[in-house]
PDB file with one MODEL, atoms N, CA, C and O in Angstrom:
MODEL        1
ATOM      1  N   MET A   1     213.729 -44.189 -18.550  1.00  0.00           N
ATOM      2  CA  MET A   1     213.243 -43.428 -17.266  1.00  0.00           C
ATOM      3  C   MET A   1     213.718 -42.356 -17.328  1.00  0.00           C
ATOM      4  O   MET A   1     214.912 -42.202 -17.585  1.00  0.00           O
ATOM      5  N   SER A   2     212.781 -41.232 -17.077  1.00  0.00           N
ATOM      6  CA  SER A   2     213.644 -39.705 -16.724  1.00  0.00           C
ATOM      7  C   SER A   2     213.473 -39.417 -15.349  1.00  0.00           C
ATOM      8  O   SER A   2     212.688 -39.911 -14.539  1.00  0.00           O
ATOM      9  N   ALA A   3     214.487 -38.380 -15.192  1.00  0.00           N
ATOM     10  CA  ALA A   3     214.463 -38.159 -13.834  1.00  0.00           C
ATOM     11  C   ALA A   3     214.821 -36.573 -13.546  1.00  0.00           C
ATOM     12  O   ALA A   3     215.821 -36.185 -14.149  1.00  0.00           O
ATOM     13  N   ALA A   4     214.192 -35.648 -12.761  1.00  0.00           N
ATOM     14  CA  ALA A   4     214.900 -34.559 -12.625  1.00  0.00           C
ATOM     15  C   ALA A   4     214.927 -34.050 -11.055  1.00  0.00           C
ATOM     16  O   ALA A   4     214.095 -34.386 -10.212  1.00  0.00           O
ATOM     17  N   TYR A   5     215.961 -33.240 -10.849  1.00  0.00           N
ATOM     18  CA  TYR A   5     216.335 -32.933  -9.461  1.00  0.00           C
ATOM     19  C   TYR A   5     216.868 -31.468  -9.692  1.00  0.00           C
ATOM     20  O   TYR A   5     217.422 -30.955 -10.664  1.00  0.00           O
ATOM     21  N   ASP A   6     216.406 -30.836  -8.113  1.00  0.00           N
ATOM     22  CA  ASP A   6     217.190 -29.495  -7.870  1.00  0.00           C
ATOM     23  C   ASP A   6     218.373 -29.728  -7.164  1.00  0.00           C
ATOM     24  O   ASP A   6     218.286 -30.708  -6.424  1.00  0.00           O
ATOM     25  N   VAL A   7     219.606 -29.069  -7.144  1.00  0.00           N
ATOM     26  CA  VAL A   7     220.946 -28.984  -6.522  1.00  0.00           C
ATOM     27  C   VAL A   7     221.220 -27.606  -6.062  1.00  0.00           C
ATOM     28  O   VAL A   7     220.759 -26.619  -6.636  1.00  0.00           O
ATOM     29  N   ARG A   8     221.912 -27.559  -5.111  1.00  0.00           N
ATOM     30  CA  ARG A   8     222.472 -26.827  -4.537  1.00  0.00           C
ATOM     31  C   ARG A   8     224.094 -26.475  -4.117  1.00  0.00           C
ATOM     32  O   ARG A   8     224.266 -26.517  -2.899  1.00  0.00           O
ATOM     33  N   ALA A   9     225.159 -26.177  -4.813  1.00  0.00           N
ATOM     34  CA  ALA A   9     226.122 -26.315  -4.091  1.00  0.00           C
ATOM     35  C   ALA A   9     226.782 -25.275  -3.458  1.00  0.00           C
ATOM     36  O   ALA A   9     226.820 -24.078  -3.744  1.00  0.00           O
ATOM     37  N   THR A  10     227.340 -25.952  -2.484  1.00  0.00           N
ATOM     38  CA  THR A  10     227.814 -24.674  -1.539  1.00  0.00           C
ATOM     39  C   THR A  10     229.600 -24.576  -1.552  1.00  0.00           C
ATOM     40  O   THR A  10     230.230 -25.482  -2.099  1.00  0.00           O
ATOM     41  N   GLY A  11     230.210 -23.588  -1.008  1.00  0.00           N
ATOM     42  CA  GLY A  11     232.017 -24.051  -1.212  1.00  0.00           C
ATOM     43  C   GLY A  11     232.549 -22.752  -1.818  1.00  0.00           C
ATOM     44  O   GLY A  11     232.301 -21.607  -1.441  1.00  0.00           O
ATOM     45  N   ARG A  12     233.321 -23.145  -2.821  1.00  0.00           N
ATOM     46  CA  ARG A  12     233.843 -21.998  -3.574  1.00  0.00           C
ATOM     47  C   ARG A  12     233.531 -22.689  -4.913  1.00  0.00           C
ATOM     48  O   ARG A  12     234.207 -23.634  -5.319  1.00  0.00           O
ATOM     49  N   VAL A  13     232.608 -22.243  -5.504  1.00  0.00           N
ATOM     50  CA  VAL A  13     231.794 -22.633  -6.353  1.00  0.00           C
ATOM     51  C   VAL A  13     231.417 -21.329  -7.414  1.00  0.00           C
ATOM     52  O   VAL A  13     230.934 -21.572  -8.520  1.00  0.00           O
ATOM     53  N   GLN A  14     231.699 -19.857  -6.940  1.00  0.00           N
ATOM     54  CA  GLN A  14     231.365 -18.651  -7.720  1.00  0.00           C
ATOM     55  C   GLN A  14     232.880 -18.226  -8.190  1.00  0.00           C
ATOM     56  O   GLN A  14     233.893 -18.223  -7.491  1.00  0.00           O
ATOM     57  N   GLY A  15     232.776 -17.947  -9.268  1.00  0.00           N
ATOM     58  CA  GLY A  15     234.080 -17.279  -9.891  1.00  0.00           C
ATOM     59  C   GLY A  15     235.227 -18.201 -10.196  1.00  0.00           C
ATOM     60  O   GLY A  15     236.393 -17.807 -10.203  1.00  0.00           O
ATOM     61  N   VAL A  16     234.825 -19.580 -10.477  1.00  0.00           N
ATOM     62  CA  VAL A  16     235.958 -20.744 -10.439  1.00  0.00           C
ATOM     63  C   VAL A  16     235.348 -21.273 -11.977  1.00  0.00           C
ATOM     64  O   VAL A  16     235.971 -22.261 -12.368  1.00  0.00           O
ATOM     65  N   TRP A  17     234.235 -20.809 -12.948  1.00  0.00           N
ATOM     66  CA  TRP A  17     233.845 -21.398 -14.311  1.00  0.00           C
ATOM     67  C   TRP A  17     232.964 -22.549 -13.614  1.00  0.00           C
ATOM     68  O   TRP A  17     232.755 -23.514 -14.350  1.00  0.00           O
ATOM     69  N   TYR A  18     232.484 -22.608 -12.493  1.00  0.00           N
ATOM     70  CA  TYR A  18     231.325 -24.003 -12.201  1.00  0.00           C
ATOM     71  C   TYR A  18     230.089 -23.979 -12.868  1.00  0.00           C
ATOM     72  O   TYR A  18     229.434 -24.989 -13.126  1.00  0.00           O
ATOM     73  N   ARG A  19     229.686 -22.527 -13.220  1.00  0.00           N
ATOM     74  CA  ARG A  19     228.375 -22.869 -13.787  1.00  0.00           C
ATOM     75  C   ARG A  19     228.444 -22.985 -15.524  1.00  0.00           C
ATOM     76  O   ARG A  19     227.436 -23.137 -16.215  1.00  0.00           O
ATOM     77  N   ALA A  20     229.690 -22.892 -16.007  1.00  0.00           N
ATOM     78  CA  ALA A  20     230.047 -23.234 -17.423  1.00  0.00           C
ATOM     79  C   ALA A  20     230.332 -24.622 -17.411  1.00  0.00           C
ATOM     80  O   ALA A  20     229.773 -25.371 -18.212  1.00  0.00           O
ATOM     81  N   TYR A  21     231.228 -25.073 -16.498  1.00  0.00           N
ATOM     82  CA  TYR A  21     231.486 -26.721 -16.358  1.00  0.00           C
ATOM     83  C   TYR A  21     230.479 -27.387 -16.273  1.00  0.00           C
ATOM     84  O   TYR A  21     230.292 -28.318 -17.056  1.00  0.00           O
ATOM     85  N   VAL A  22     229.661 -27.094 -15.379  1.00  0.00           N
ATOM     86  CA  VAL A  22     227.969 -27.826 -15.272  1.00  0.00           C
ATOM     87  C   VAL A  22     227.192 -27.829 -16.690  1.00  0.00           C
ATOM     88  O   VAL A  22     226.627 -28.846 -17.093  1.00  0.00           O
ATOM     89  N   ALA A  23     227.205 -26.613 -17.418  1.00  0.00           N
ATOM     90  CA  ALA A  23     226.360 -26.417 -18.614  1.00  0.00           C
ATOM     91  C   ALA A  23     227.014 -27.106 -19.351  1.00  0.00           C
ATOM     92  O   ALA A  23     226.298 -27.988 -19.826  1.00  0.00           O
ATOM     93  N   GLU A  24     228.696 -27.190 -19.924  1.00  0.00           N
ATOM     94  CA  GLU A  24     229.092 -28.074 -20.545  1.00  0.00           C
ATOM     95  C   GLU A  24     228.854 -29.677 -20.567  1.00  0.00           C
ATOM     96  O   GLU A  24     228.799 -30.444 -21.528  1.00  0.00           O
ATOM     97  N   GLN A  25     228.750 -29.886 -19.376  1.00  0.00           N
ATOM     98  CA  GLN A  25     229.096 -31.304 -19.022  1.00  0.00           C
ATOM     99  C   GLN A  25     227.527 -31.699 -19.214  1.00  0.00           C
ATOM    100  O   GLN A  25     227.396 -32.739 -19.859  1.00  0.00           O
ATOM    101  N   ALA A  26     226.381 -31.128 -18.816  1.00  0.00           N
ATOM    102  CA  ALA A  26     225.109 -31.315 -19.058  1.00  0.00           C
ATOM    103  C   ALA A  26     224.705 -31.295 -20.562  1.00  0.00           C
ATOM    104  O   ALA A  26     223.816 -31.989 -21.057  1.00  0.00           O
ATOM    105  N   ARG A  27     225.446 -30.448 -21.174  1.00  0.00           N
ATOM    106  CA  ARG A  27     224.942 -30.806 -22.995  1.00  0.00           C
ATOM    107  C   ARG A  27     225.588 -32.009 -23.559  1.00  0.00           C
ATOM    108  O   ARG A  27     225.114 -32.698 -24.463  1.00  0.00           O
ATOM    109  N   ARG A  28     226.589 -32.184 -23.016  1.00  0.00           N
ATOM    110  CA  ARG A  28     227.554 -33.716 -23.309  1.00  0.00           C
ATOM    111  C   ARG A  28     226.701 -34.803 -23.266  1.00  0.00           C
ATOM    112  O   ARG A  28     226.491 -35.690 -24.094  1.00  0.00           O
ATOM    113  N   GLN A  29     226.187 -34.567 -22.031  1.00  0.00           N
ATOM    114  CA  GLN A  29     224.997 -35.758 -21.635  1.00  0.00           C
ATOM    115  C   GLN A  29     223.727 -35.957 -21.716  1.00  0.00           C
ATOM    116  O   GLN A  29     223.002 -36.824 -21.228  1.00  0.00           O
ATOM    117  N   GLY A  30     223.412 -34.540 -22.773  1.00  0.00           N
ATOM    118  CA  GLY A  30     221.970 -34.706 -23.183  1.00  0.00           C
ATOM    119  C   GLY A  30     220.641 -34.365 -21.509  1.00  0.00           C
ATOM    120  O   GLY A  30     219.484 -34.763 -21.371  1.00  0.00           O
ATOM    121  N   VAL A  31     221.405 -33.610 -20.669  1.00  0.00           N
ATOM    122  CA  VAL A  31     220.172 -33.304 -19.521  1.00  0.00           C
ATOM    123  C   VAL A  31     220.143 -31.504 -19.888  1.00  0.00           C
ATOM    124  O   VAL A  31     220.966 -30.712 -20.349  1.00  0.00           O
ATOM    125  N   THR A  32     218.935 -31.425 -19.471  1.00  0.00           N
ATOM    126  CA  THR A  32     218.305 -30.165 -19.805  1.00  0.00           C
ATOM    127  C   THR A  32     218.302 -29.246 -18.434  1.00  0.00           C
ATOM    128  O   THR A  32     218.833 -29.578 -17.375  1.00  0.00           O
ATOM    129  N   GLY A  33     217.585 -28.014 -18.684  1.00  0.00           N
ATOM    130  CA  GLY A  33     217.519 -27.295 -16.969  1.00  0.00           C
ATOM    131  C   GLY A  33     218.674 -26.114 -16.854  1.00  0.00           C
ATOM    132  O   GLY A  33     219.227 -25.695 -17.871  1.00  0.00           O
ATOM    133  N   TRP A  34     218.901 -25.760 -15.925  1.00  0.00           N
ATOM    134  CA  TRP A  34     219.754 -24.733 -15.711  1.00  0.00           C
ATOM    135  C   TRP A  34     220.496 -24.427 -14.681  1.00  0.00           C
ATOM    136  O   TRP A  34     220.076 -25.169 -13.793  1.00  0.00           O
ATOM    137  N   VAL A  35     221.538 -23.640 -14.153  1.00  0.00           N
ATOM    138  CA  VAL A  35     222.279 -23.593 -13.289  1.00  0.00           C
ATOM    139  C   VAL A  35     222.514 -21.907 -12.891  1.00  0.00           C
ATOM    140  O   VAL A  35     222.466 -21.094 -13.814  1.00  0.00           O
ATOM    141  N   ALA A  36     222.652 -21.652 -12.127  1.00  0.00           N
ATOM    142  CA  ALA A  36     222.498 -20.172 -11.881  1.00  0.00           C
ATOM    143  C   ALA A  36     223.483 -19.451 -10.355  1.00  0.00           C
ATOM    144  O   ALA A  36     223.503 -20.224  -9.397  1.00  0.00           O
ATOM    145  N   ASN A  37     224.111 -18.314 -10.182  1.00  0.00           N
ATOM    146  CA  ASN A  37     224.541 -18.037  -9.327  1.00  0.00           C
ATOM    147  C   ASN A  37     223.508 -17.638  -8.310  1.00  0.00           C
ATOM    148  O   ASN A  37     222.399 -17.243  -8.671  1.00  0.00           O
ATOM    149  N   GLN A  38     223.880 -17.743  -6.941  1.00  0.00           N
ATOM    150  CA  GLN A  38     223.152 -17.409  -5.685  1.00  0.00           C
ATOM    151  C   GLN A  38     223.474 -16.113  -5.084  1.00  0.00           C
ATOM    152  O   GLN A  38     224.683 -16.152  -4.854  1.00  0.00           O
ATOM    153  N   PRO A  39     222.962 -14.904  -4.690  1.00  0.00           N
ATOM    154  CA  PRO A  39     223.690 -13.982  -3.769  1.00  0.00           C
ATOM    155  C   PRO A  39     224.455 -14.773  -2.544  1.00  0.00           C
ATOM    156  O   PRO A  39     225.651 -14.532  -2.382  1.00  0.00           O
ATOM    157  N   ASP A  40     223.934 -15.513  -1.862  1.00  0.00           N
ATOM    158  CA  ASP A  40     224.458 -16.245  -0.564  1.00  0.00           C
ATOM    159  C   ASP A  40     225.917 -16.835  -0.981  1.00  0.00           C
ATOM    160  O   ASP A  40     226.553 -17.427  -0.110  1.00  0.00           O
ATOM    161  N   GLY A  41     226.425 -16.704  -2.185  1.00  0.00           N
ATOM    162  CA  GLY A  41     227.706 -17.734  -2.692  1.00  0.00           C
ATOM    163  C   GLY A  41     227.587 -19.239  -3.331  1.00  0.00           C
ATOM    164  O   GLY A  41     228.568 -19.926  -3.614  1.00  0.00           O
ATOM    165  N   SER A  42     226.579 -19.532  -3.463  1.00  0.00           N
ATOM    166  CA  SER A  42     225.755 -20.980  -3.694  1.00  0.00           C
ATOM    167  C   SER A  42     225.641 -21.128  -5.125  1.00  0.00           C
ATOM    168  O   SER A  42     225.624 -19.973  -5.548  1.00  0.00           O
ATOM    169  N   VAL A  43     225.572 -21.761  -5.898  1.00  0.00           N
ATOM    170  CA  VAL A  43     225.289 -22.373  -7.074  1.00  0.00           C
ATOM    171  C   VAL A  43     223.852 -23.019  -7.094  1.00  0.00           C
ATOM    172  O   VAL A  43     223.838 -24.172  -6.663  1.00  0.00           O
ATOM    173  N   THR A  44     222.559 -22.478  -7.536  1.00  0.00           N
ATOM    174  CA  THR A  44     221.450 -23.801  -7.835  1.00  0.00           C
ATOM    175  C   THR A  44     221.577 -24.025  -9.009  1.00  0.00           C
ATOM    176  O   THR A  44     222.248 -23.360  -9.799  1.00  0.00           O
ATOM    177  N   GLY A  45     220.665 -25.410  -9.340  1.00  0.00           N
ATOM    178  CA  GLY A  45     220.540 -26.022 -10.455  1.00  0.00           C
ATOM    179  C   GLY A  45     219.438 -26.733 -10.589  1.00  0.00           C
ATOM    180  O   GLY A  45     219.070 -27.300  -9.560  1.00  0.00           O
ATOM    181  N   HIS A  46     218.675 -26.910 -11.713  1.00  0.00           N
ATOM    182  CA  HIS A  46     217.632 -27.777 -12.181  1.00  0.00           C
ATOM    183  C   HIS A  46     217.970 -28.575 -13.234  1.00  0.00           C
ATOM    184  O   HIS A  46     218.155 -28.032 -14.323  1.00  0.00           O
ATOM    185  N   PHE A  47     218.122 -30.107 -13.094  1.00  0.00           N
ATOM    186  CA  PHE A  47     218.869 -31.117 -14.289  1.00  0.00           C
ATOM    187  C   PHE A  47     217.568 -31.876 -14.320  1.00  0.00           C
ATOM    188  O   PHE A  47     216.970 -32.259 -13.315  1.00  0.00           O
ATOM    189  N   GLU A  48     217.131 -32.085 -15.742  1.00  0.00           N
ATOM    190  CA  GLU A  48     216.255 -33.390 -16.025  1.00  0.00           C
ATOM    191  C   GLU A  48     216.674 -34.224 -17.350  1.00  0.00           C
ATOM    192  O   GLU A  48     217.421 -33.846 -18.252  1.00  0.00           O
ATOM    193  N   GLY A  49     216.151 -35.173 -17.255  1.00  0.00           N
ATOM    194  CA  GLY A  49     216.648 -35.870 -18.408  1.00  0.00           C
ATOM    195  C   GLY A  49     216.323 -37.315 -18.214  1.00  0.00           C
ATOM    196  O   GLY A  49     215.309 -37.741 -17.661  1.00  0.00           O
ATOM    197  N   GLU A  50     217.396 -38.096 -18.785  1.00  0.00           N
ATOM    198  CA  GLU A  50     217.191 -39.562 -18.572  1.00  0.00           C
ATOM    199  C   GLU A  50     217.866 -39.819 -17.542  1.00  0.00           C
ATOM    200  O   GLU A  50     218.878 -39.144 -17.352  1.00  0.00           O
ATOM    201  N   SER A  51     217.504 -40.858 -16.590  1.00  0.00           N
ATOM    202  CA  SER A  51     217.950 -40.958 -15.209  1.00  0.00           C
ATOM    203  C   SER A  51     219.395 -41.140 -15.097  1.00  0.00           C
ATOM    204  O   SER A  51     220.012 -40.439 -14.295  1.00  0.00           O
ATOM    205  N   ALA A  52     219.940 -41.918 -15.743  1.00  0.00           N
ATOM    206  CA  ALA A  52     221.587 -42.295 -15.737  1.00  0.00           C
ATOM    207  C   ALA A  52     222.517 -41.014 -16.060  1.00  0.00           C
ATOM    208  O   ALA A  52     223.649 -41.034 -15.576  1.00  0.00           O
ATOM    209  N   ALA A  53     222.173 -40.017 -16.757  1.00  0.00           N
ATOM    210  CA  ALA A  53     222.762 -38.982 -17.088  1.00  0.00           C
ATOM    211  C   ALA A  53     222.561 -37.879 -16.509  1.00  0.00           C
ATOM    212  O   ALA A  53     223.398 -37.003 -16.727  1.00  0.00           O
ATOM    213  N   VAL A  54     221.358 -37.546 -15.557  1.00  0.00           N
ATOM    214  CA  VAL A  54     221.123 -36.692 -14.642  1.00  0.00           C
ATOM    215  C   VAL A  54     221.677 -37.471 -13.274  1.00  0.00           C
ATOM    216  O   VAL A  54     221.496 -36.909 -12.194  1.00  0.00           O
ATOM    217  N   LEU A  55     222.118 -38.313 -13.301  1.00  0.00           N
ATOM    218  CA  LEU A  55     222.468 -38.943 -12.100  1.00  0.00           C
ATOM    219  C   LEU A  55     224.268 -38.632 -12.210  1.00  0.00           C
ATOM    220  O   LEU A  55     224.863 -38.167 -11.238  1.00  0.00           O
ATOM    221  N   ALA A  56     224.932 -38.936 -13.414  1.00  0.00           N
ATOM    222  CA  ALA A  56     226.380 -38.753 -13.760  1.00  0.00           C
ATOM    223  C   ALA A  56     226.330 -37.472 -13.710  1.00  0.00           C
ATOM    224  O   ALA A  56     227.418 -36.977 -13.414  1.00  0.00           O
ATOM    225  N   LEU A  57     225.042 -36.335 -13.979  1.00  0.00           N
ATOM    226  CA  LEU A  57     225.625 -34.967 -13.683  1.00  0.00           C
ATOM    227  C   LEU A  57     225.905 -34.463 -12.422  1.00  0.00           C
ATOM    228  O   LEU A  57     226.823 -33.683 -12.168  1.00  0.00           O
ATOM    229  N   ILE A  58     225.060 -34.943 -11.594  1.00  0.00           N
ATOM    230  CA  ILE A  58     225.240 -34.586 -10.138  1.00  0.00           C
ATOM    231  C   ILE A  58     226.447 -35.226  -9.684  1.00  0.00           C
ATOM    232  O   ILE A  58     226.934 -34.747  -8.659  1.00  0.00           O
ATOM    233  N   GLU A  59     226.998 -36.133 -10.180  1.00  0.00           N
ATOM    234  CA  GLU A  59     228.080 -36.925  -9.367  1.00  0.00           C
ATOM    235  C   GLU A  59     229.388 -35.888  -9.895  1.00  0.00           C
ATOM    236  O   GLU A  59     230.480 -35.820  -9.330  1.00  0.00           O
ATOM    237  N   THR A  60     228.978 -35.118 -11.108  1.00  0.00           N
ATOM    238  CA  THR A  60     229.840 -34.281 -11.640  1.00  0.00           C
ATOM    239  C   THR A  60     230.135 -32.942 -10.568  1.00  0.00           C
ATOM    240  O   THR A  60     231.206 -32.485 -10.168  1.00  0.00           O
ATOM    241  N   CYS A  61     228.747 -32.533 -10.291  1.00  0.00           N
ATOM    242  CA  CYS A  61     228.929 -31.477  -9.580  1.00  0.00           C
ATOM    243  C   CYS A  61     229.449 -31.871  -7.984  1.00  0.00           C
ATOM    244  O   CYS A  61     229.712 -30.990  -7.165  1.00  0.00           O
ATOM    245  N   ARG A  62     229.518 -32.845  -7.784  1.00  0.00           N
ATOM    246  CA  ARG A  62     230.048 -32.941  -6.621  1.00  0.00           C
ATOM    247  C   ARG A  62     231.597 -32.745  -6.791  1.00  0.00           C
ATOM    248  O   ARG A  62     232.074 -32.735  -5.656  1.00  0.00           O
ATOM    249  N   ILE A  63     232.538 -32.593  -7.691  1.00  0.00           N
ATOM    250  CA  ILE A  63     233.471 -32.498  -8.043  1.00  0.00           C
ATOM    251  C   ILE A  63     234.025 -30.854  -8.779  1.00  0.00           C
ATOM    252  O   ILE A  63     235.025 -30.176  -8.539  1.00  0.00           O
ATOM    253  N   GLY A  64     232.990 -30.664  -9.638  1.00  0.00           N
ATOM    254  CA  GLY A  64     233.145 -29.226 -10.149  1.00  0.00           C
ATOM    255  C   GLY A  64     234.701 -29.031 -11.229  1.00  0.00           C
ATOM    256  O   GLY A  64     235.198 -29.974 -11.844  1.00  0.00           O
ATOM    257  N   PRO A  65     235.139 -27.883 -11.239  1.00  0.00           N
ATOM    258  CA  PRO A  65     236.027 -27.807 -12.502  1.00  0.00           C
ATOM    259  C   PRO A  65     237.129 -27.676 -11.193  1.00  0.00           C
ATOM    260  O   PRO A  65     236.916 -27.564  -9.986  1.00  0.00           O
ATOM    261  N   PRO A  66     238.634 -27.751 -12.124  1.00  0.00           N
ATOM    262  CA  PRO A  66     239.703 -27.576 -11.033  1.00  0.00           C
ATOM    263  C   PRO A  66     239.632 -26.621  -9.765  1.00  0.00           C
ATOM    264  O   PRO A  66     239.688 -26.870  -8.561  1.00  0.00           O
ATOM    265  N   LYS A  67     239.517 -25.683 -10.327  1.00  0.00           N
ATOM    266  CA  LYS A  67     239.854 -24.521  -9.286  1.00  0.00           C
ATOM    267  C   LYS A  67     238.499 -24.312  -8.436  1.00  0.00           C
ATOM    268  O   LYS A  67     238.455 -23.312  -7.719  1.00  0.00           O
ATOM    269  N   ALA A  68     237.367 -25.202  -8.463  1.00  0.00           N
ATOM    270  CA  ALA A  68     236.576 -25.122  -7.593  1.00  0.00           C
ATOM    271  C   ALA A  68     236.680 -25.922  -6.064  1.00  0.00           C
ATOM    272  O   ALA A  68     237.620 -26.665  -5.781  1.00  0.00           O
ATOM    273  N   ARG A  69     235.829 -25.701  -5.379  1.00  0.00           N
ATOM    274  CA  ARG A  69     235.846 -26.625  -3.890  1.00  0.00           C
ATOM    275  C   ARG A  69     234.642 -26.735  -3.467  1.00  0.00           C
ATOM    276  O   ARG A  69     234.077 -25.780  -2.934  1.00  0.00           O
ATOM    277  N   VAL A  70     234.009 -28.013  -3.649  1.00  0.00           N
ATOM    278  CA  VAL A  70     232.473 -28.215  -3.368  1.00  0.00           C
ATOM    279  C   VAL A  70     232.682 -28.837  -2.307  1.00  0.00           C
ATOM    280  O   VAL A  70     233.209 -29.949  -2.248  1.00  0.00           O
ATOM    281  N   ASP A  71     232.153 -27.950  -1.043  1.00  0.00           N
ATOM    282  CA  ASP A  71     231.933 -28.563   0.411  1.00  0.00           C
ATOM    283  C   ASP A  71     230.610 -29.310   0.545  1.00  0.00           C
ATOM    284  O   ASP A  71     230.534 -30.362   1.180  1.00  0.00           O
ATOM    285  N   HIS A  72     229.615 -28.771  -0.038  1.00  0.00           N
ATOM    286  CA  HIS A  72     228.244 -29.638   0.321  1.00  0.00           C
ATOM    287  C   HIS A  72     227.448 -29.647  -0.809  1.00  0.00           C
ATOM    288  O   HIS A  72     227.198 -28.486  -1.132  1.00  0.00           O
ATOM    289  N   LEU A  73     226.879 -30.561  -1.641  1.00  0.00           N
ATOM    290  CA  LEU A  73     225.926 -30.818  -2.486  1.00  0.00           C
ATOM    291  C   LEU A  73     224.707 -31.073  -2.060  1.00  0.00           C
ATOM    292  O   LEU A  73     224.490 -32.210  -1.641  1.00  0.00           O
ATOM    293  N   GLU A  74     223.621 -30.079  -2.064  1.00  0.00           N
ATOM    294  CA  GLU A  74     222.307 -30.556  -1.851  1.00  0.00           C
ATOM    295  C   GLU A  74     221.550 -31.093  -2.877  1.00  0.00           C
ATOM    296  O   GLU A  74     221.479 -30.455  -3.928  1.00  0.00           O
ATOM    297  N   VAL A  75     220.837 -32.396  -2.740  1.00  0.00           N
ATOM    298  CA  VAL A  75     220.189 -32.491  -4.088  1.00  0.00           C
ATOM    299  C   VAL A  75     218.707 -33.219  -3.601  1.00  0.00           C
ATOM    300  O   VAL A  75     218.494 -34.208  -2.899  1.00  0.00           O
ATOM    301  N   THR A  76     217.818 -32.301  -4.279  1.00  0.00           N
ATOM    302  CA  THR A  76     216.505 -33.056  -3.904  1.00  0.00           C
ATOM    303  C   THR A  76     215.528 -32.922  -5.287  1.00  0.00           C
ATOM    304  O   THR A  76     215.321 -31.856  -5.866  1.00  0.00           O
ATOM    305  N   PRO A  77     215.109 -33.916  -5.588  1.00  0.00           N
ATOM    306  CA  PRO A  77     214.229 -34.691  -6.392  1.00  0.00           C
ATOM    307  C   PRO A  77     213.102 -33.752  -6.865  1.00  0.00           C
ATOM    308  O   PRO A  77     212.208 -33.340  -6.125  1.00  0.00           O
ATOM    309  N   SER A  78     213.227 -33.468  -8.114  1.00  0.00           N
ATOM    310  CA  SER A  78     211.947 -32.414  -8.558  1.00  0.00           C
ATOM    311  C   SER A  78     210.892 -32.663  -9.505  1.00  0.00           C
ATOM    312  O   SER A  78     210.947 -33.827  -9.902  1.00  0.00           O
ATOM    313  N   GLY A  79     210.097 -32.101  -9.934  1.00  0.00           N
ATOM    314  CA  GLY A  79     209.135 -32.462 -11.010  1.00  0.00           C
ATOM    315  C   GLY A  79     209.913 -31.866 -12.161  1.00  0.00           C
ATOM    316  O   GLY A  79     210.822 -31.047 -12.020  1.00  0.00           O
ATOM    317  N   THR A  80     209.459 -32.370 -13.362  1.00  0.00           N
ATOM    318  CA  THR A  80     210.012 -31.565 -14.484  1.00  0.00           C
ATOM    319  C   THR A  80     209.719 -30.065 -14.995  1.00  0.00           C
ATOM    320  O   THR A  80     208.759 -29.464 -14.513  1.00  0.00           O
ATOM    321  N   ILE A  81     210.229 -29.685 -15.600  1.00  0.00           N
ATOM    322  CA  ILE A  81     209.870 -28.095 -15.999  1.00  0.00           C
ATOM    323  C   ILE A  81     209.462 -27.955 -17.399  1.00  0.00           C
ATOM    324  O   ILE A  81     209.053 -26.896 -17.875  1.00  0.00           O
ATOM    325  N   GLY A  82     209.623 -29.385 -18.238  1.00  0.00           N
ATOM    326  CA  GLY A  82     209.962 -29.302 -19.755  1.00  0.00           C
ATOM    327  C   GLY A  82     210.823 -28.334 -20.203  1.00  0.00           C
ATOM    328  O   GLY A  82     210.515 -27.604 -21.146  1.00  0.00           O
ATOM    329  N   ALA A  83     212.022 -28.238 -19.542  1.00  0.00           N
ATOM    330  CA  ALA A  83     213.303 -27.782 -20.385  1.00  0.00           C
ATOM    331  C   ALA A  83     213.681 -28.353 -21.517  1.00  0.00           C
ATOM    332  O   ALA A  83     213.858 -29.569 -21.590  1.00  0.00           O
ATOM    333  N   GLU A  84     213.857 -27.479 -22.599  1.00  0.00           N
ATOM    334  CA  GLU A  84     214.644 -28.228 -24.124  1.00  0.00           C
ATOM    335  C   GLU A  84     215.946 -28.229 -23.967  1.00  0.00           C
ATOM    336  O   GLU A  84     216.566 -29.128 -24.535  1.00  0.00           O
ATOM    337  N   THR A  85     216.600 -27.355 -23.262  1.00  0.00           N
ATOM    338  CA  THR A  85     217.813 -26.799 -23.714  1.00  0.00           C
ATOM    339  C   THR A  85     218.299 -27.105 -22.064  1.00  0.00           C
ATOM    340  O   THR A  85     217.700 -27.630 -21.124  1.00  0.00           O
ATOM    341  N   PHE A  86     220.082 -26.340 -22.238  1.00  0.00           N
ATOM    342  CA  PHE A  86     220.297 -26.125 -20.806  1.00  0.00           C
ATOM    343  C   PHE A  86     220.991 -24.948 -20.726  1.00  0.00           C
ATOM    344  O   PHE A  86     221.854 -24.725 -21.575  1.00  0.00           O
ATOM    345  N   GLU A  87     220.701 -23.917 -19.598  1.00  0.00           N
ATOM    346  CA  GLU A  87     220.991 -22.591 -20.055  1.00  0.00           C
ATOM    347  C   GLU A  87     221.923 -22.288 -18.535  1.00  0.00           C
ATOM    348  O   GLU A  87     221.779 -22.802 -17.426  1.00  0.00           O
ATOM    349  N   VAL A  88     222.712 -21.451 -18.920  1.00  0.00           N
ATOM    350  CA  VAL A  88     223.410 -20.669 -17.809  1.00  0.00           C
ATOM    351  C   VAL A  88     222.621 -19.749 -17.137  1.00  0.00           C
ATOM    352  O   VAL A  88     222.431 -18.828 -17.931  1.00  0.00           O
ATOM    353  N   ARG A  89     222.164 -19.561 -16.277  1.00  0.00           N
ATOM    354  CA  ARG A  89     221.310 -18.155 -15.553  1.00  0.00           C
ATOM    355  C   ARG A  89     222.275 -17.051 -14.780  1.00  0.00           C
ATOM    356  O   ARG A  89     223.223 -17.561 -14.182  1.00  0.00           O
ATOM    357  N   ARG A  90     222.209 -16.209 -14.739  1.00  0.00           N
ATOM    358  CA  ARG A  90     223.055 -15.081 -14.005  1.00  0.00           C
ATOM    359  C   ARG A  90     222.467 -15.083 -12.579  1.00  0.00           C
ATOM    360  O   ARG A  90     222.906 -14.308 -11.729  1.00  0.00           O
TER     361      ARG A  90
ENDMDL
END
């Protein structure tokens, strides 16, 4: 069963390797999509793939890498975009 979600992380999530961490975890779990910094200091992303893998990645995003502090993670079900890889956007 496949799933797709959009996420938005707030807190100390820029300048702490958050995007790279999420991308590494996504690739390990076979999740496709993207992650990007936003002008307001948040990080947004789109994840799609097998339900269990996508949900595991979402839980990983709640914690982030050691220097990050995730205050809130907004998770919204989404439609698939047909992503074939996982990319870090600027």
